N, C-alpha and C positions, 0 to 999 in steps of 0.2 A: 071667794071671788076672785082671786090672780087665777086659779087654772080656770074658772068661767070666761075671761079675758083670754087667757092664751089657745083656750078650746075653739072661741068664736073667730079669732083671729087666724088660725090654722085653716080652719073651714072655709075664709076667706079666699087664702092662699091657693087651697087647693081646686076652688069650682074658678078662680079666674085663670091657674095653670090649664084646665081640662077646657072650658068654654069661653075663656078673654079672647081678645084681639091680641098678638103679639109680634113685638118685632125686635132686632138686637141691633143695635147703636154700637159703630165700630169707630175708633178714632184711634191710629197707631198702632200701638200692640197693648191699647184697653178696650173689652167690650164690657156692656151693658147690656142683659134682657130686660124687656118692658114689656108687660102684661095691664090692660085697660078692659074698662066695658065696651066702649063702643069705640069704632074705627075712625070717627071722626078725630078723637084725640090722637091717634098713631098720626093721621095727616097733618093734623097742626102744627106737631112737634116736628116731622121731618121737615115741613116749611122753615118752621126757625131755626133748625139746626145746618140746612142746607148750606153745601160749602166745608162745613167743618164735619159733623159726622155723619158716616155712610148707614145704612139701614140693609138688612138681610134678615133671611129668616133660619140662619144658622140658631142650633139651639144650646150650644156650647157656650160657657158665656165666662165672667169673672165675677159677677157679682148679677143680682136680680130685683127689680124695682117692679112691685104690683101696685096699682092704684083701682080704688072703686069708689063709687058715691053714694053708697049702701047707707041710707038715714038711721036703720034699726042701728048698726055696729057702729056707727059714729056717736050717736045720743050713748050707747053704752061707755064708749070710750071716753066720750067727753065729762061723763059721772065720774069715773074710776079717775079721771086727770084732775079733776077738780078737788076732788078728795085727797089725793094724795100728792097735790101742788106738783105734778110732772111739768118741768119745764120743756124748753129748745134742747136743753144738755140732755135729758133724759130717765126715766127713776126704772131701775133694776127689778123687774116681775119675779125672776128667779137668775139663777147663774147662767141659763141661755139666752134670755129675753128680755128686752129694754121698752118702755113705752114713753112715748114724747107727744109733746103740744106744741103748736106756735101759735102766733097772734093773730093768726086768720081762724082758728078753731079747728084746723086740721090736724089730725093725730096719725102718730107714725109709730107702725110696731117693727119691731127690730130683733134680728136673728144674728147677731154678728157672727156666731161660727160658722153659719151657712151663705154669709154673705146675702140675707133677704131682707129687705125692706117693703114692708106695708104702708099704705099713702091714702087715709082715708079723710074725704072730703068733702064739703058740705054741698058743692054746684060744679057745673063743667067750668065753668071761670077759672075757681078758684083751682079746682083739677088740672087746668092746663099750666097755670104760673107757679103752681108748686111740683106738678111734673117736671118741668123745665129746669126747675131749679135742682132737683133731686136729682135729676140723672147727668145734668153738668157737674153739680158736686161730685156725684158718684166716680164719673169718669174723671175727674181732676183729682180726686183723692188716690185713685188707680194708678195714675200716670206718677204723681208724688212716691207712691211706694216704690215705684221702677226706677226712682231715681232723680224726676224731675224736679224744680225746684219753682213755688209759687212766686210772680213777680207782678205789681201793679205798677202796668205802663202801656201807651198807647204804642203799635207796632206797625209799619208798613214795609214793604219789601221792594227791590228793583231788580232782575233778574239773579232771583234767588238770594241776594243779600240785605239782611235787614237792619233796620234802624229801630232802636226803643226811643219814645220819645217821653219825658219826665219835665215836671217845670210847673209853669203859672197856667195860668186859666188859658192860655192861648194856644194848649198844646192840641185842643181838637181844630183849633182854625189852621193849625200847621199840618194836621193829618190829612185835612178833608183838601188844602191845596197841594198836596202830594199825590194824593190819589187824582183830582181834577186837573190839574195843571200840570203834573209831570210823569202821567200815568202809573204811578206805584202803583204795585197791588197790595192790598187790604191783608195785614195777618191779626188784628185784633184791635178792639177801640181802645179796652185796659185790662184783661186779664191773661197774663200770660203766663208761661211754665219755660224754664231756662234749664238746661241740659248742658254738662260738662262732656264732652266726647274726646278729652284728650287733648288732641291739635286744634279744637274749633271749639264753639260754644251755639248750640242749638238754641231756637226760640220757638215753641208752638202756640198759636194763640187759639183761645175756646170761645164760643161763640156769644154773642151778645147783641142788643139794639143799639140804636142810634136816635137821640132826642135834636132835633133841627131848630133851634131856636129862629125868631125874626131876625135877628143878625145876620146869622149864616143864610138864611134863603136872600137876603139882601145881596149877600157877597156871591152866590151863586145861584144866577137866575135860570141855569139849565135843571135845576131842582124844581123850579115852579113849573118850567116847559114840561118835565116828566111827570110830575104830578095831572097836568092837564090832559095829558096823553095815555097815564094810565086808569083802567078801567076800575080798578081797587087797590088796596094796600091789605098786606098784613092784619097792621093794627089798624082800630076804628080812628078817623079824624074826619077833620072839616072838609066842606068840598074844596077845590081846585081856586074858584075862584073867593070863597069867604077868605082863605088862606092868602091870597096875592092881594085883599084889600088888607087885610091887618097889616102885611108889611110895608103897602104904602103910607097906613096910616101913624105907622111907626116913622113920623119923617127924617130923621136923624138917625145915625148910627149910634149915638149913645143912648136914644129912647128904644130903641130893636133892643141894646144889649140889656137891659133892666126889663124887657118883657116878658112875661111867665108864660105866655104861650110857646107851643113847642109841637111841632109834625115828626112823631115815631116811626122810623124805619127798620127794618130789618137788614144784618151786614148783605145779604144778597140782594137787594131792593136799592143799595146805596150804591155797590158797584156796578150792578148793570145801567145805573143811569149816566153811571162817569165812564163806562165802557172798560173799566177793569175788572181783575179778577179777585176772588179770595184765596189766598197762598197762606194755609194755617201751618207750615212748617219752612224755615227758612235758618240759613246759619247767619248769626248776629255779626254787624261789622262794628257799630260803633253805637255809643249810648248818646244821645243829644237832650242836653237840657234848657229847654226854652223860659227865657229872661225876658223882663223888659227891662227900655234902657233908654238913654236919655241923647245916643248919638243919632244924628240925620239918617243913618243907612242900616240896614241890617248888617251884623256881623257874626263870623261864625270863629272862635278858636278853642285850642285844647283846655280840658282842665285836669293837667295831669297827678294830681291829688285829689281828685274829685269820687275815687271808688268808695271809699268809705262811706259816705253821702246817700252812695245808691242803696245802702242796708236798710234806709228808712223806707223803700218800695217794698218792702218784704209787708206782703198780709197778713197776717197774725190770724193762724185757723179759729183760735178763740174769737175772734171778730166776727166770725161768718155768721150766717144768720142759718146755716145746715148743720152748726155744733155737734148734733147727736151722731155726724157720722162719725167722730172721734170712736164711736165706738165697734166701728170695723177695722179701725188701723190702728198700727203703736207707732209712728211716727209723731213729733210733737214739735212745737214752735221752736225750741232752745236747739234741737237737732237739724232743724231746716234751716236756721239761721246762720249756724255755724259751716254746713254744706255753703249757703250762699255766702258767707263772706270768704272760703275759700275758693270757690269759682272765680269770685272779683277780683281775688286777689293774683290768684295763678293768672290769669289771661287778661291782665289790667295794661299788658305792652301790646298787645295784638289785636285787642277790641277796648280801645279808648273812649273817654269821655269826650266831647264838645259842648260847648256852652253857643247856643243863637241867641244876640241880643236882637230884641228887636223895638222900635218906636213906630206906635203907630198899628196899622193893620198889616197882616201877615200879605205879602203880594209875590207878584214872579219872583223876582230878583231874590228874595230870603229862599224860597224853595230852590232855586236854582243854586244857591251856592250849598243847600244841602246834597242833591243829586251828583253836581261837582264831587263834593268829598266823600260820597258813596263809590265814585267813579273812579278816582285816582286816589283813593285810600289816604284821605285828609282835607282840612281845606286848605286853601294856596297860602304860600309862605307871604309874610310882609318884606315886603322891599327894602 
């Protein structure tokens, strides 16, 4: 049975390489070749990755991902996975092959030494979702292999100088205010990589999407105006009229805050409506921890001993849904956490941590404090 599994998967790889649709996604010094059954999937992925991963037809690449919706192949792999309890971590078929299955029923055939991944899904919707996860995850691991360190944080930049935002649930509100009211560019909403360049720290954002809740739409009426003028958006959504009605029905900010409804937008759509850019690579200027406060006005001040707390923002590789990727690489959490600790300690003096204390909603005054600190190298000194 094992040899039969390997044979049919190898045949699928050969078929896709010969007749499938192809592109190479490029991001910095890493690249991933991608094959699929239909051109529509390539178009979908290119739109999702816009502003981050460039696309080309170059054949040479660092890893390959092949996707298919072959129903017979999927049934064969699912049956084998059920019999062998193949999990997201994966089950070795022999010394060269690994088979895994996720909660959606998608099966993965891995050839770690060749850096090849075959993804077999049940329909186009699942194929799209699992493909974007696989390409983004493979790119992330390739960059980690090249010295980048994973970090969980929102991030934006101004003139190439970046701010990493951590802390309370108001982080997204602060990020959107910096984009909309201070013309900051978007680095990422929560997926980052850091790199120690010796005399500076670089930050690299990874593509993701935004779920804008009713509270956010109430705070940013230009989003509703953009939705009314946009013929369509990448993700399915209610009509602009229905969304405006929902916002109006949530009479108070408190009601809007607990509402479960949201509007999903791509990073490229959000930056377009705010008139700013996606800037996936920037120099890190400082970390900003967003906290709640009882003070009547927003306050920004340094946290000189806070770098050790930033280690909590390390996203463990084992916690990721694409844990099967570990078969392709030799890095581990302990190694990466040690490197992150070293980076934070080494650069503590010139990449400081500040705290932004907020009482109530994020406003122009609080975002002005951040932009001023970015421009002048720190918050204003107390007189």
